[in-house]
N, C-alpha and C positions, 0 to 999 in steps of 0.2 A: 542568589536567587533560586528561591525553593521550589524542589523538584513538584509541587503540586504548584494546580494555579487557579485563582480564583475564579469563577466562571463570568461567560459573557453576559448572562440573561437574569434576571431575578429567579430567585426560587419559592418566592411568596410572596404577598402585597408588601411586606414592609419593606420589601427590595427594590420597587418600583421606582426610578430617578426619573429627571426630565430628559437627562441624554439618552437616555433607552428609549422613553419612549419617540425622541424627535429622529433617533436613528429607526425605528418601527416602523411610524408613519412615515417618513418619508422615500422607504422600501415599498410599502403601501400605494402610495401617489405616486411613485416611479412606473408606475404599472401601465396609468393611462396616460400620463406625461413623461418621458425620460428622464433622470436626472433633476427629479423635484426635491427642495427640498423644504423641510417644515421645521418650524423653530416655535417653538410652544413657549405660552404665554402662563401658562399656569393651570394645574390638572386637578381632582381629586378622586380620591376613590370609595368608594360603596360598596356597601354588600350587592352582592348579584345574587341573591336569593333569599328566601324567607326560612325559618326555622322549621326544621321538620323537612325542608324540600332537598337537600342535597348530604351524603354523609362522605360517600369518599373524594371529595373534592372541595377545595377552598376554591370558591367562585367570587371575584368581584368585577364591579362595574365602574370602568375610568370613563372620566367626563373633562377632555382638555378643548382649552382654545390655544388656537395655532395661526400663525400666519403659515402661507403656503405660495411658495417662490417656483414657479414651471423653467424651466431652462430658457434666460430670454426673458421673461417675464417679469411682472411686478409682483410685489404678495398681495394674497388676501385673504381677510377673515375667515379661519373655518372652527364651525363645530364637529367636535370626536364624541361617540359615546360607542364605547367597545364593552363586550364583554371579557372577561379574562379568565385564561381555570391555572391553576397549578396544581400540585399533588401536596396534601396534609402531612406535617409527620417530621422529621429528623433523616438524613439521609437514608439511614441504613430502613426506613417505612418508607421511606419511596422511591428507592433504587429497586426494594421489594416487588414494590407495585409496577414498575414499568417492567419489572424481568418477566410478568404473569403476562405481559403484553397487550393489555387493553390500552394505555394511554398510546402507544405510538398506533394501536390499530385507529383509533378515533381519530387522531391527527392526519394520519392516512386518508381515512374516509373525507374529511374536509377538505380536504385539499388536493388530491387526487381522484377518487374514486368517487364520490358521488358526482364532480366534471366528467368521468369519463362516460360516467350512466347516461348522465343528461345529454351528452353529444350525441350516446348512442340512439337512445331515444327520441331524438329530434331526426336525426337523420331517418332510422327505419318505420317511426310511429306518426312522424310531423309536430313531433313535440306534444305531444296530448296528454302522456302521462311524463309531468318533470317532477322529478323527483328537491321538494321544498326544505331546503335547510339553510342556516346562517349562513351569510359569506364569512371564509375563511380569511382573516387576516394575515395572521402570522403564527409559525409555529416552532419549536424545538425540542425535541425527542433524543438525549444523546447521554452517556453519562455523567452525572450529579448536575443536568440540566431539564428540566420540561417547562415548556410555557403552550400554550395555548390560545389563542386571541381570535374572536369574530365578531360579529356584527352583533350589534344589541338592536333586538326585534322590536323590543316596546317602543325604539325613536319611529319605526315604522308603523305603528301602531296594532300590532300583535298583543295579544293576550291569554294566558294559561284562565283553564277553567277551574270549577271548583274543587277540589281535593276532597270537600268533606259530603258536598252531596251528589261527588261524582257528573261526568258528563250528561248533556240533554243528548235526546234521541237526532238530533239534528247536527250537534257535536259529532256525536259516536260514528254519526254515518259518514261525514266527512271525512275523520281520522281511518275509519277503517278503506274507505278507496283509496286515498293516498298508499294507505299502509299497503292495500295489496298490488299499486302499481309500482311502489319500489319493489316488492317481493318477483313481480314480473319482467321488472324490465331485468335485475340482475341475473334471473333466471335466466333472459336470452339470451344478454350477453356473455354468458358465463361458456353457452355454447358454442360461442367462437374466439372466445378470447381464452377460455380454462382460468376462470379466476384465482384461485389458489393456484396454480403455477404461478401466474403475474403477482399476485399479491400472496408470498406465502408467507408472511407475516399472520396471517386467518387458517393457516392448518391447525385442528386442532391436536392436542398433546397429553400423553399422560398423566402430565400435572395439573391441567385443566380439570380432568374427569377426576382426579382427586381431592382437588378442592371442593368442589361441585359437591361431590359425597360428603365430604366432612358436613360441611355448610349443611347439607341435608340433615345428615343425623343430628345434628345439633338442636336446627330448628323441628324436627320429630320430637326428642329428649323436652324443650323446653315448651310445646305445644305441651303436649301430654302432663309436665309437672305444675304446668300452670292450671290446666283442668281439673288435675287428680287435688289440688287446694281445694275445690269446687265441686267434687264431684256427685253430693249430695243434689247439684243443677243441674250436672248433664253426665250420669254416669255409663251412660251406654256408649256418649262420645270415649269418655275414656277409656272403657274396654276395649273400646274398636282401636283406637289408636294404639295401644299396648302390644293387642294381637292382633296386628296387620303391619307392625312396623318396619319385620323385615321384605314384606310382600309389596310395601309401597317403596322401601330402595330396588327391590329388583326392578320393578315397573319404569321406577328413574334413569338405573343405570341402562336396561333395554332401550329406552326411549332416547338415550343420549347413544347411545351404540348404530339403531338404528339410522339417525342425523346422517352418519357417515356413507352408510351403506343406501337409502334410496335413494333415486336419483332426482327425487322433488328435496334439492337444498338450493340456498338461496341468501341474500343478504339479508340479515334479522338484527334489526336495530336492537334487540334486548334488554330495554329499557322504557315499551312504550304505556308510559301510565299517564295522566292528568298532568302532570308538572312534566312531563317533556313535550307535548302537543302543545303548541299556541294557534291560537284565533283570530283572526280579525271581521269583522263584523260592518253589513250595509250601512244604511240609513233606517232602514228598517228591521234592521236589528239580527237579521239572516247571515249564516256564515258567508262569507265574502272570501276568506285566504285561510291557509292552512301551514302549518309549519313544523317540523322533525328536530327538535332540540337535545340536547345532550345525550350523543353518542360513545359515552364511555362503557357501555357491555356491546357496543357491536360484534356480530358475528358472523361465519358462515357455516348457520345450520336449518333445523326445519321449520319453516317459516309459520306452523301452528301455534308456536312459542308465544309468540307477538302478539297472534287473535287472542289467545286463551287470557294471555298476560294482560292487556288491555282489557276487556273483559270483566277480569274481576277483579283488577285493583282499580275500577274508574267507574266503577256503573252500582248501582244499586241493583238488591234481589230483585225489586219489580222489574225495572228493565229487561234483565237477565231472564226471567221466568216469561215474561209478555213479547220480548221481540227478538229473543235467541238466533232463531230460526231468518228470519228475516237480516237480523245483521250477517248471517252466514250464507246467506243466497245473497248478496252482496257483494261480500270479499269473493266470494265463487267465481261471481258471473264478471266481477273486476278482474281476476287474477287471469281467468281463463281466455276474455277480451282484450285482454290489453298483452300478454303473451302472444294470441295468434297474430293479431298487427305488426306484432316485433318477428313473424317471421318464425316462433316460438310455440307451436298449437302444441293443446294436451289432450291429444285424441283418446288416450285410454285414461285418462283420470275426469272420472265422472265422479257427479255432486255427491253418490254414495259412496264414492273413496275418501274425498274430503274428508266427511263425516267420520268414515272409520278412522282417518290420519288425525282427525281432533279429537276426537274421543282417544285416541292413543297417548297426547300431549295431557291429556286433564291431570295426572297424578303430579308430573312433575311440575306442571304448571301453577296448578292452584297451592300446591304445596313454598314457592317464592312467592305466592300472592298475598297467603297468610304473613310472611315477612313483610312485604312491603308493607302492607296495611297495619301490621304491625307497631312499623320503627317512625311511618308520616302521620298516624293519629295518636300518637302516644305523646306524650307532655316532655318525653323526656331528650328529644333529639340531639344530635350532638355529633362529630365529624371523630370516625373511629380511629383513624389516625392522630392525635398526639403532640407527638416529641417535639421536641427544640430546636432549630434548626442549629449550627456552630459554624465554623471557619477556621481556616489553616490546616494542618495538619490532624486534627481531631477531624473535619470535616473531609479531609480525604480519605482516611482510614475507616469511616464507618460506607463511606462509598465504595472501598477496595473489599468491606466484610462482606456485602452482597455477592458480589463474586465468589467467595467461597463456601457461598449460602448452596450458589446454584447446582454446585457440585454434591448436595446430599439425595440420595435416591428419592422418588415421590412419594415410596412407601411410607418411608422415613419425614417426609416434609408433613403429610398427611397428620399423621400422628403430634407432630410437635404444636399445628394450627389447630387441631381438635382444642385445646385448655383457652387457647386465645380466643376465638371466636365462643365458646360456652361464658369466658370473662366479661368479651363486649357485649353481648345479646342477652345475658342477665338483667340489664335493669328495664328490659322492655316486654318480657315474661313476667317478672317481678308485677310489672305493673298490670297483664293484664290477671295476672293471678289473684291481685286486691280487689278487680271490680266495681274498680273506681269512675272507669271510665266510660262509660257505655255507649259512647258509640263505637271504640275500636272495639270495645266485646259484643256487639251485634255483629259488627261486619266481618269478623273472626269466626264466632258461632254459624252465622251463615254459611259463608265458605266453609267449612269443617260439616258441617250440615249436607249442603249442595256434593260434596264429594262421596257422602254415603248414598247420595239418589241417585247421584248418576255412574253409581256399580264403579268407586274408584278404589275406594274399602270396602269390603263386608264388615256391616257389625256382628 
C-alpha cells in the first residue's frame, strides 16, 4: 500500500462523483432529520459564474435530482442546486493559496463565524441586524484538499447588480446599510469574545503585508507604464504617479499598520463589490432582500476599506460626486446605531472622526479598486492559477513541496512573488495601454483623477 493516499474529496469539478454527492447531501439532510440517506438519480455541473467575475477560484453550480429517505420514512424526490468552490491550479498552487490563509478563513466565516454573529445580534439586538450570506452546506480545508459547498442564491430569487453600469442608488444604500451592520455586529461581538483570540486564523501576519506590498508595487508600476504609453493624453497623471510612487506605498503601509493599532477594527468582507452582492426585488421592483457572497478575502481590519472598495468599484463617477456624503452619513448612522443597540456605543467616534478615517484609507482603497476595475472590465478575464492536477506520488510531492516553501523568509517570498504577479497582470495593463476598451479606460482614469482631487497624491 502506498504511503500517499488519494483525497477523499474532489479537488476540482472534474473529480466530482455521484458517490461523493450522496455522502455530502446525506450529511446535509441529517442536520434536520437524523441519519437521512440521499440517493442521487442524476446531476450536472455548470459554470457558477461568468467571465471576468472570478479569478482566484473554480466556481461551479451543481444541480442534482435525488431521493431523500429519513430514518424510518419513505423516499421523496428532491431537487438540489448548490454553488461549489475549489482552488484552481495544480497541487502546489492550491497548497500555496491555502498557506496564505484565505480559503480557511472563508470556510470558517460561513460555517462558524456568521452563525455565531447572527446568534449574538439576535440575543442583544432582537434580530434587527442580520448578516445575510449563503447557507453553508459542506466544507473541507486540509492538506491536499479544499472544497466549499453553499446555497445557490439564484434559486431563491437573488441577482447580482450590473458591474458595467454600477449599482443603482437604492442598491447601493441597501448594500451600505448591511455592510455597516456586519461591521457593527462583529465589533460589538469582539468586545466580549476577543475575536482574534477565538479565531487565530484572522491574525495578520508579516507574510500578508509582504504580499500586499508587492501587489501594490506591481499595480503602481503597471498603471504608470500603461498611461506613459499614452503620455500625450495624460501627461499630468503620468508625472504624478512617477513622482508619488514612494508616497503612495508609504501611505498604504501606514494604513496597513494602523488597522492593528486602532481600536475600531472588525470583520471586513474584503471584496465587497457589485459581483459579490446579490439583491431580491418585490413586485414594484424595489430591493426586498440582500446577500453578501464570496468571502474569499475576508479579514479582521479597518472597516473603511470595505466602504471605499464598494464606492470605487461599483458606482459611476456621477454617483460618487452627487451622493458620497449621503452614503457616508447612512453608513455612519447605521454603524453607530447598531453598535449602541448591541451595548457597544462609540461615544468618541464622531462623524468627523469617521470622515478622517475614510480619507486615510483612500490611497490603499483606490489602488485596489483600480486593479478590480482593470481585470473585470478587460476582455482578457482568466483564472490566475492554471496548473494541472496529478495523482499518486507526483501529487503527494507537490503538496509536500509547499511545506518547504513555508520556511522561506517573508522578504524573500516577496522578491519571488514580484515577477509572478508582474507576468500574470501584464495582459491587463497592456489592455489599458491599447486604449481600445473605452469603458475600462474611463473608469480607471476617473479613479486616478479622483485620487488627485482628494489629495491622495500630489500632482
